[in-house]
N, C-alpha and C positions, 0 to 999 in steps of 0.2 A: 755273282753266285759264289765265287771263291771267297770274297770278303765275308759273306754271310756264314760260310762254313768255318772260317777262321774265328769269327765272333762266337759261334756255337761252341767250338773247341775251347776257346778261352773262357767262356762263361761256365762251361761244365768242368773246368779245372783240368782239361786235357790238352792245353795249348802245346805242350811239349811233344805231343804225339803227331802233330801235323806234318812234321818232316822226318823226325827221328823216332827211335824207340824209347820207351819209358818202362819203368818197372812198376808193377802193381801186385798187391797181395790178392791171392785167390783162394777160394774154398771150393770144395766139390759139393754138388747137390744132385739129387736124384732118388736114391733109395728112400722109401717112405713117401715119396711124392709121385711115383710112377702112376700114370693114368690121368693125372691132372693136366689141364691145358696150360700152355705157356702164354705169355702176353701176345705172342705172334700167332696164336691159334693152333699151334702144333701140340700134339699129345706127347707128354714127357714119357719116354720109354728108355729101357737100358741101352738102346742102340742110337739114340738121338745125340748127335754131336752139335754142341752149341754152347753159348755163354750168355749169362745174364749180366747186365750193367744198368745202373740207375738212369742214365741219361743219353747214352749213345743211341742213334736211331735203330729201330728194329730192322733187321736185314743187313745192316752194315757189317762188313767182314773185317776181322782183325786177325793178325798173326800172333800166336802165342809161342814162346820159346822157353824151354827149360833144358839146361845143359846143352846137349847137341841135338835134341829133338825139337821139331817145330810143326805146328799145324795151323791151317787157316780155317776159321770157322765163323759162322754168322752170330750176330746178337739175336737171340730168340726170346729173351725174357727180361723182366725187370728184377733187380736185386743187386747185391745181397742186402738183406735188412737186419740180419742177426748180429753182425760184427763190424769191425772197421775195415774189412776187406773191400776192395773195389770191384771184384769179379766173383761170380759163381760159375763154375765150369761143370758141365755135365759129366757123369761118370764115364760115358763113352769117350769123351774128349780127354779125360784124365788117363784112361787106358791107352789112348793114342799117343800120349806123352811118355808112356813107359811105366806107369804105375799100375799096381794090381787092382786097386779099387779106391773108393773115397777115403777109407780109413788110412790106407797107405799114403795117400796124397796129403792129408791134413791141411795145413795152411802153408802155402808156398808163395814165394816171390817169383813172378814170371816176367819175362821181357815181353812187352806188348807193342805192336806196331799196327796202326790203321792201314788198311788196304785201300787202293783206289777204287 
C-alpha cells in the first residue's frame, strides 16, 4: 500500500511531499461561487475550510503554513483551473491564515505538508 501511495505522489508531481514540506502557489476561491457544490459534495459557503487540488484524493488532509500561522484542512474540491497555481484555498481558510479576505490573499506561496 505504501508503494502505491508513493507512486501516486510521484505520478502527480508531489513526490517531495511524501516526507517533507514543499512550497506551492495558492489562490483563494469562494466569493462568487458560494452555494455551488464542491467535488466532495459539500456546499461552498463563507465558513467552509478546505482546499482544492487537481489530483490529491478528496478528504486527504494537508497542512498549510504561511509565516508563523498554520492550518490543517481537507482536500474538498478539484482545481485550480484558471492559473499556474497548484492550490485553491477557501476564503475561510485564508482568514484562518491571517488574511482579511481573498483580495488580501492574492497569490501566495505556501508551505504544504501531507498529513498521515
